[in-house]
N, C-alpha and C positions, 0 to 999 in steps of 0.2 A: 158451528164449526170453530174450533180454536186454532189460532195461528201461533207459530213459534217464530221468534225474531232472532237473528244472529247477533251475538255479542262480540266483543273484541277478544274473547277467549279463543283458544284453539291454535291451529297452525299459523294463522296470520299474525297473531300477537307474538307467538314464539319467534317467528321469523324477524319481526321488528326488533325484539329484544336482542337476538343474536347479531343482527346487522349493526345495532348500536354498540354492542360489545366489540365487534370487529373493527368499527371505526375508532373506538377509544383505544384499543390495543394497537391499532395501526399508527395512530398519532404518537403514542408513547415510543414505539419502535422507530418510527421515521425521525421524529425530533430528537429522541435519545441518541440515535446513531450519529446525527450531525453534532450534537453537543459533545458526545464522547470523542469524536474525531477532532473537534476544536481543542479539546483539552490535551489529547495525546500527541497530535501531529501539528507541525508547523510548515507552512508552504514557503518555498524558496524559489527564486528565479536564478538559473545558472547563467552567468554572463559570458562565458568563454567555451571553446570547444575542447578544453583540456581533458574532459571525460568522454569524448567521442570514441566509439559510436554508442556507448551506453547512454550518455546524456549529451545533448547538443546545446549549443549556445541558444539562449532564449527559452529553453525548456523549463517548465514549472514542475518542481518535484515536491513530494510529500515526505517529510522527515520526522521520524518519531523522536520526541524529546527523551533523551536518556542521559545517564551519567557516564562519564568517560571510562569508568571501571568496567562497564558492561560491553565495551567494544572488543570484537574478535577480529582475527585476520580475515581479510576479504570484504569487510564492511565498507560501504561507501558512507563517509561521514561529512558533516558540516562542522567546521571548526574556525577559530580565529587565533592567530599567532602574531604577536607584535612584530617580530623580526621578518614576518612574511607580508607585512602591510596592514595588519590588524583589521582586516575586513573578512566577512564570512566567505569561506572557500569550501569547495567540494572536491575531495580526493578519496582514493581507495587505500585502506590500511593493508599493507602487504607484510608487515612484520611488527611484532610487539616486543616489549622489554625482555632482554636476554637472548633474542634471536640473532643469528648471524645471517646477513643477507648479502647476495652478490648477483651479478649479471654479466655475462650470460653463459650458460652451459647448454650446448645444442640449441642455442637460440632461446633458452628459457630462463626465467628468473629462478634462483635457488634460495630456499630458506632452510637453514640448518642442514645444508647439503642435499635437500630434496628438491628435485625439479618440480615446478608448479605449472599445472595446466591452467591456462586462463582463456576460456572460450569466449569471454566477453570482449576480448581485444579484436581489432580488425585483422583479417587474415593477412599474413605476411609482415606484420608489425611487431612480432614477438621479440625480435632481436634489437629493436630500436631503443631499448633501455640499456644498451650495452655501455660500458664505462663505469658501472657501479662497482667499486672495489669491495672486497670482503669487508663488511662493516657490521659491528656488533651494536645493537640497539640498547641504549641504557635502560635500566629498570624504570618502570613507570612512564615510559614514553612510547611513541608510535612512529613507524616509518611509513610515509605516504607517497603514492605515485598516482599520476593521472592515467586513465586508460589510453589516452592519446600520447604515447610515450615519447615521441620525438619533439613535441611542442609544449609539454606541460612544465610549468615552473613549480616543481614539487620538491621532495626531499633531496633529489639529485642536485638541485641548484643551491643547496644549503649544507653540503657535506663538510665544509670547512668551519661551520659554526659550532657552538657548544651543543652537544647532543648528537653530533654526527648527522645533522640534517633531520633529526626526529623532532616531534613536538610532544609536550606533556599530555597525558590523558585528560587533564583538567581543561584543555583547550577545546575539547569536543562538546558541541551543543546538541547534536542530534544525529540520527542514523537514517539515511535515505532508504525508503521502502519501495517507492514507485515513482514513475513519471506520470504526473496527472495531466499535463498538456504538453504536446499532443498525447492522446490516450494510448501510451505504449504499455501501461500496466506495470506489474511487479518486476523488479530487477532480476536478472539471471542469478541463480544461486552460485556462489563462489566455491564449487565443490573441490577445486584443486587444493584448497587448504584444509579439507575435511579430515585428512589423516594426521594432521599435526596435533600436538597436545592442546586440549581445550576445544578442538573442533571449530565449528562455525556457528554464527548466531542464527536463531530462529526468527522468521519474519514477525513483525508486530501484528497487532489485531486489526489491520486494515481490512482484510477480507471479511472478518466477522462484522465490522462496522457497516461495510457495504451491503452485506447480506441482511442486516437489521433494517437498513434504510429501504432496500428493495422489498422486503417482506412487509414493512409498514405501508409502503405505497400500494401494494397489492391489496392489503386488508382495507385500507381507507377507500380505495376505488371500488372494491367489491362490496363493502358494506354500504357505501353511499348509493351504489347502483341498485340495491335490493328494492328500495321503495318504488322508484319509477317502473322497474321491471314487473314487480308484483301488481302495481296499479294497472299497467297495460294488460297483463294477463287477466286481471279481474274484469276489465271492460270487455275483453274478447269473449270471456265466458258469458258475460251478461248479454251481449249481442247475440251470441249463439243460442242462449236459452229463450230470448224473446222471439227468435225466428221460428221456434217450434210451434206447431198448432196441434191442438187436441183433435183426434179423429172424430168425425161426426157419426153419431150412432143413429141408425134408422130403426124405429120400433114398428 
Protein backbone atom coordinates (compact mmCIF):
# COMPACT_ATOMS: atom_id res chain seq x y z
CA UNK A 1 0.00 0.00 0.00
CA UNK A 2 1.35 3.43 -0.89
CA UNK A 3 1.08 6.34 1.45
CA UNK A 4 0.75 10.00 0.52
CA UNK A 5 2.32 12.62 2.75
CA UNK A 6 1.04 16.17 3.11
CA UNK A 7 3.38 18.90 1.98
CA UNK A 8 3.42 22.57 2.81
CA UNK A 9 1.43 23.29 -0.34
CA UNK A 10 -2.28 24.05 -0.30
CA UNK A 11 -4.53 26.11 1.95
CA UNK A 12 -2.12 26.06 4.92
CA UNK A 13 0.76 27.54 2.95
CA UNK A 14 -1.53 30.11 1.29
CA UNK A 15 -2.82 31.19 4.69
CA UNK A 16 0.72 31.65 5.99
CA UNK A 17 1.65 33.75 2.96
CA UNK A 18 -1.46 35.93 3.31
CA UNK A 19 -0.91 36.40 7.04
CA UNK A 20 2.67 37.48 6.37
CA UNK A 21 1.51 39.99 3.77
CA UNK A 22 -1.13 41.31 6.19
CA UNK A 23 1.50 41.85 8.91
CA UNK A 24 3.86 43.58 6.46
CA UNK A 25 1.13 45.87 5.09
CA UNK A 26 -0.10 46.55 8.60
CA UNK A 27 3.37 47.63 9.72
CA UNK A 28 3.64 49.99 6.76
CA UNK A 29 0.25 51.58 7.50
CA UNK A 30 0.77 51.75 11.27
CA UNK A 31 4.28 53.22 11.22
CA UNK A 32 3.59 55.29 8.11
CA UNK A 33 0.58 56.92 9.79
CA UNK A 34 2.69 57.96 12.77
CA UNK A 35 5.55 59.25 10.60
CA UNK A 36 3.10 61.15 8.38
CA UNK A 37 1.51 62.70 11.46
CA UNK A 38 4.89 63.73 12.89
CA UNK A 39 5.75 65.49 9.63
CA UNK A 40 2.42 67.29 9.16
CA UNK A 41 1.35 68.03 12.76
CA UNK A 42 2.91 69.76 15.73
CA UNK A 43 1.60 69.26 19.31
CA UNK A 44 1.09 72.32 21.52
CA UNK A 45 -0.02 72.72 25.12
CA UNK A 46 -2.41 75.66 25.64
CA UNK A 47 -1.51 77.51 28.86
CA UNK A 48 -4.65 79.65 29.41
CA UNK A 49 -8.45 79.51 29.17
CA UNK A 50 -8.63 82.26 26.53
CA UNK A 51 -10.02 79.73 24.00
CA UNK A 52 -12.52 78.18 26.40
CA UNK A 53 -14.82 76.27 25.93
CA UNK A 54 -13.24 75.12 22.66
CA UNK A 55 -9.81 74.61 24.26
CA UNK A 56 -9.13 74.73 27.99
CA UNK A 57 -5.96 75.52 29.90
CA UNK A 58 -3.63 72.52 29.86
CA UNK A 59 -5.22 70.92 26.80
CA UNK A 60 -2.85 69.39 24.26
CA UNK A 61 -3.75 70.22 20.67
CA UNK A 62 -2.60 68.97 17.28
CA UNK A 63 -1.87 71.76 14.83
CA UNK A 64 -1.17 71.29 11.14
CA UNK A 65 1.96 73.07 9.94
CA UNK A 66 0.77 75.51 7.26
CA UNK A 67 1.77 78.76 5.63
CA UNK A 68 -0.03 81.89 6.78
CA UNK A 69 -1.37 82.42 3.27
CA UNK A 70 -3.59 79.33 3.72
CA UNK A 71 -5.45 80.73 6.74
CA UNK A 72 -9.19 81.42 6.39
CA UNK A 73 -11.77 83.04 8.66
CA UNK A 74 -12.78 80.79 11.53
CA UNK A 75 -9.45 78.97 11.75
CA UNK A 76 -7.88 78.47 15.17
CA UNK A 77 -4.20 79.21 14.67
CA UNK A 78 -0.90 79.07 16.54
CA UNK A 79 1.12 82.25 16.03
CA UNK A 80 3.84 84.41 17.56
CA UNK A 81 3.88 88.20 17.49
CA UNK A 82 6.62 90.33 19.04
CA UNK A 83 4.25 93.04 20.32
CA UNK A 84 2.08 90.35 21.96
CA UNK A 85 4.94 88.81 23.94
CA UNK A 86 6.66 86.84 21.16
CA UNK A 87 5.43 83.50 22.56
CA UNK A 88 3.26 80.88 20.79
CA UNK A 89 -0.39 81.80 21.26
CA UNK A 90 -3.66 80.18 20.15
CA UNK A 91 -6.55 82.35 18.89
CA UNK A 92 -9.34 82.26 16.32
CA UNK A 93 -9.13 84.22 13.08
CA UNK A 94 -12.36 86.22 12.72
CA UNK A 95 -11.37 88.57 9.89
CA UNK A 96 -8.73 88.78 7.16
CA UNK A 97 -7.15 91.61 5.20
CA UNK A 98 -9.75 93.97 3.72
CA UNK A 99 -12.55 92.90 6.09
CA UNK A 100 -14.44 95.38 8.22
CA UNK A 101 -15.14 93.95 11.67
CA UNK A 102 -17.27 95.27 14.53
CA UNK A 103 -19.13 94.09 17.61
CA UNK A 104 -21.86 93.83 18.39
CA UNK A 105 -25.15 93.77 16.47
CA UNK A 106 -27.87 91.80 18.22
CA UNK A 107 -25.11 90.40 20.40
CA UNK A 108 -23.20 89.07 17.41
CA UNK A 109 -19.89 89.81 15.78
CA UNK A 110 -20.21 91.33 12.31
CA UNK A 111 -17.79 90.93 9.41
CA UNK A 112 -18.44 93.11 6.37
CA UNK A 113 -21.89 93.83 7.79
CA UNK A 114 -22.83 90.15 8.13
CA UNK A 115 -23.75 88.78 11.55
CA UNK A 116 -21.67 85.72 12.37
CA UNK A 117 -23.11 82.68 14.14
CA UNK A 118 -20.47 81.25 16.48
CA UNK A 119 -21.73 77.95 17.96
CA UNK A 120 -18.34 77.25 19.55
CA UNK A 121 -18.82 80.09 22.09
CA UNK A 122 -20.25 79.41 25.52
CA UNK A 123 -23.97 80.19 25.65
CA UNK A 124 -24.75 83.73 26.71
CA UNK A 125 -21.27 85.05 26.00
CA UNK A 126 -21.79 86.27 22.43
CA UNK A 127 -22.05 89.94 23.45
CA UNK A 128 -18.96 89.84 25.66
CA UNK A 129 -16.76 91.01 22.78
CA UNK A 130 -18.66 94.30 22.73
CA UNK A 131 -16.58 97.41 22.42
CA UNK A 132 -14.93 96.57 19.10
CA UNK A 133 -15.38 99.68 16.97
CA UNK A 134 -15.77 99.30 13.23
CA UNK A 135 -12.24 98.35 12.21
CA UNK A 136 -10.79 97.57 8.79
CA UNK A 137 -8.14 94.86 8.75
CA UNK A 138 -5.08 95.86 6.67
CA UNK A 139 -4.15 93.69 3.70
CA UNK A 140 -2.01 90.69 4.50
CA UNK A 141 -3.05 90.65 8.15
CA UNK A 142 -5.43 88.75 10.45
CA UNK A 143 -7.76 89.86 13.25
CA UNK A 144 -7.83 87.34 16.11
CA UNK A 145 -10.14 86.75 19.07
CA UNK A 146 -10.23 84.18 21.85
CA UNK A 147 -13.40 82.12 22.23
CA UNK A 148 -13.53 83.25 25.87
CA UNK A 149 -14.28 86.79 24.78
CA UNK A 150 -14.36 88.50 28.18
CA UNK A 151 -10.92 87.43 29.36
CA UNK A 152 -8.83 86.95 26.23
CA UNK A 153 -5.88 89.23 25.49
CA UNK A 154 -6.40 89.27 21.74
CA UNK A 155 -6.72 91.82 18.94
CA UNK A 156 -9.14 93.87 21.04
CA UNK A 157 -6.28 94.61 23.47
CA UNK A 158 -4.06 95.90 20.64
CA UNK A 159 -6.46 98.13 18.67
CA UNK A 160 -4.25 101.18 19.16
CA UNK A 161 -1.18 99.50 17.71
CA UNK A 162 -0.03 99.48 14.09
CA UNK A 163 -2.37 97.24 12.10
CA UNK A 164 -5.42 97.99 14.28
CA UNK A 165 -4.79 94.99 16.51
CA UNK A 166 -4.14 92.58 13.66
CA UNK A 167 -1.09 90.37 13.08
CA UNK A 168 0.67 89.56 9.80
CA UNK A 169 -0.11 86.26 8.12
CA UNK A 170 3.58 85.41 8.35
CA UNK A 171 3.21 85.18 12.16
CA UNK A 172 1.12 82.00 11.81
CA UNK A 173 2.95 78.70 12.37
CA UNK A 174 0.10 76.17 12.35
CA UNK A 175 -3.67 75.62 12.29
CA UNK A 176 -5.30 73.62 15.11
CA UNK A 177 -7.31 70.62 13.92
CA UNK A 178 -8.08 68.72 17.12
CA UNK A 179 -7.73 68.51 20.89
CA UNK A 180 -5.62 65.40 21.48
CA UNK A 181 -5.75 65.45 25.29
CA UNK A 182 -8.27 65.17 26.73
CA UNK A 183 -9.71 63.23 23.78
CA UNK A 184 -12.19 65.88 22.62
CA UNK A 185 -11.50 65.18 18.94
CA UNK A 186 -11.82 67.49 15.94
CA UNK A 187 -12.77 71.14 16.46
CA UNK A 188 -16.28 72.34 15.57
CA UNK A 189 -16.42 73.65 12.01
CA UNK A 190 -16.80 77.49 11.93
CA UNK A 191 -19.79 77.42 9.55
CA UNK A 192 -20.78 81.01 10.41
CA UNK A 193 -17.99 82.23 8.10
CA UNK A 194 -18.88 79.87 5.27
CA UNK A 195 -20.93 82.37 3.26
CA UNK A 196 -18.16 84.98 3.20
CA UNK A 197 -15.80 85.21 0.19
CA UNK A 198 -13.20 82.45 0.32
CA UNK A 199 -15.32 80.22 2.55
CA UNK A 200 -13.68 78.22 5.33
CA UNK A 201 -10.71 75.88 5.48
CA UNK A 202 -11.00 72.13 5.09
CA UNK A 203 -9.69 69.93 7.91
CA UNK A 204 -6.18 68.53 7.53
CA UNK A 205 -5.44 64.83 6.92
CA UNK A 206 -5.67 63.88 10.61
CA UNK A 207 -8.66 61.53 10.16
CA UNK A 208 -6.90 59.77 7.27
CA UNK A 209 -3.77 59.33 9.38
CA UNK A 210 -5.76 57.85 12.27
CA UNK A 211 -7.56 55.52 9.87
CA UNK A 212 -4.20 54.32 8.51
CA UNK A 213 -2.88 53.66 12.03
CA UNK A 214 -6.07 51.81 13.04
CA UNK A 215 -6.14 49.72 9.85
CA UNK A 216 -2.46 48.89 10.31
CA UNK A 217 -3.02 47.74 13.89
CA UNK A 218 -5.92 45.48 12.80
CA UNK A 219 -3.85 43.92 10.00
CA UNK A 220 -0.83 43.32 12.25
CA UNK A 221 -2.92 41.74 15.01
CA UNK A 222 -5.00 39.71 12.56
CA UNK A 223 -1.98 38.46 10.61
CA UNK A 224 -0.03 37.63 13.76
CA UNK A 225 -3.00 35.72 15.20
CA UNK A 226 -3.32 33.47 12.13
CA UNK A 227 -0.44 31.12 13.06
CA UNK A 228 -1.58 30.29 16.65
CA UNK A 229 -5.22 29.97 15.58
CA UNK A 230 -4.35 27.68 12.65
CA UNK A 231 -2.12 25.54 14.90
CA UNK A 232 -4.85 25.20 17.52
CA UNK A 233 -7.40 24.20 14.89
CA UNK A 234 -4.91 21.67 13.46
CA UNK A 235 -4.39 20.06 16.88
CA UNK A 236 -8.14 19.92 17.43
CA UNK A 237 -8.64 18.11 14.13
CA UNK A 238 -5.77 15.74 14.96
CA UNK A 239 -7.28 14.76 18.30
CA UNK A 240 -10.69 14.32 16.68
CA UNK A 241 -9.23 11.99 14.03
CA UNK A 242 -7.30 9.95 16.58
CA UNK A 243 -10.45 9.37 18.57
CA UNK A 244 -12.21 7.64 15.70
CA UNK A 245 -12.07 3.81 15.57
CA UNK A 246 -12.59 1.61 12.57
CA UNK A 247 -15.65 -0.63 12.92
CA UNK A 248 -14.88 -4.31 13.62
CA UNK A 249 -15.94 -6.60 10.82
CA UNK A 250 -17.20 -10.07 11.73
CA UNK A 251 -16.74 -12.68 9.07
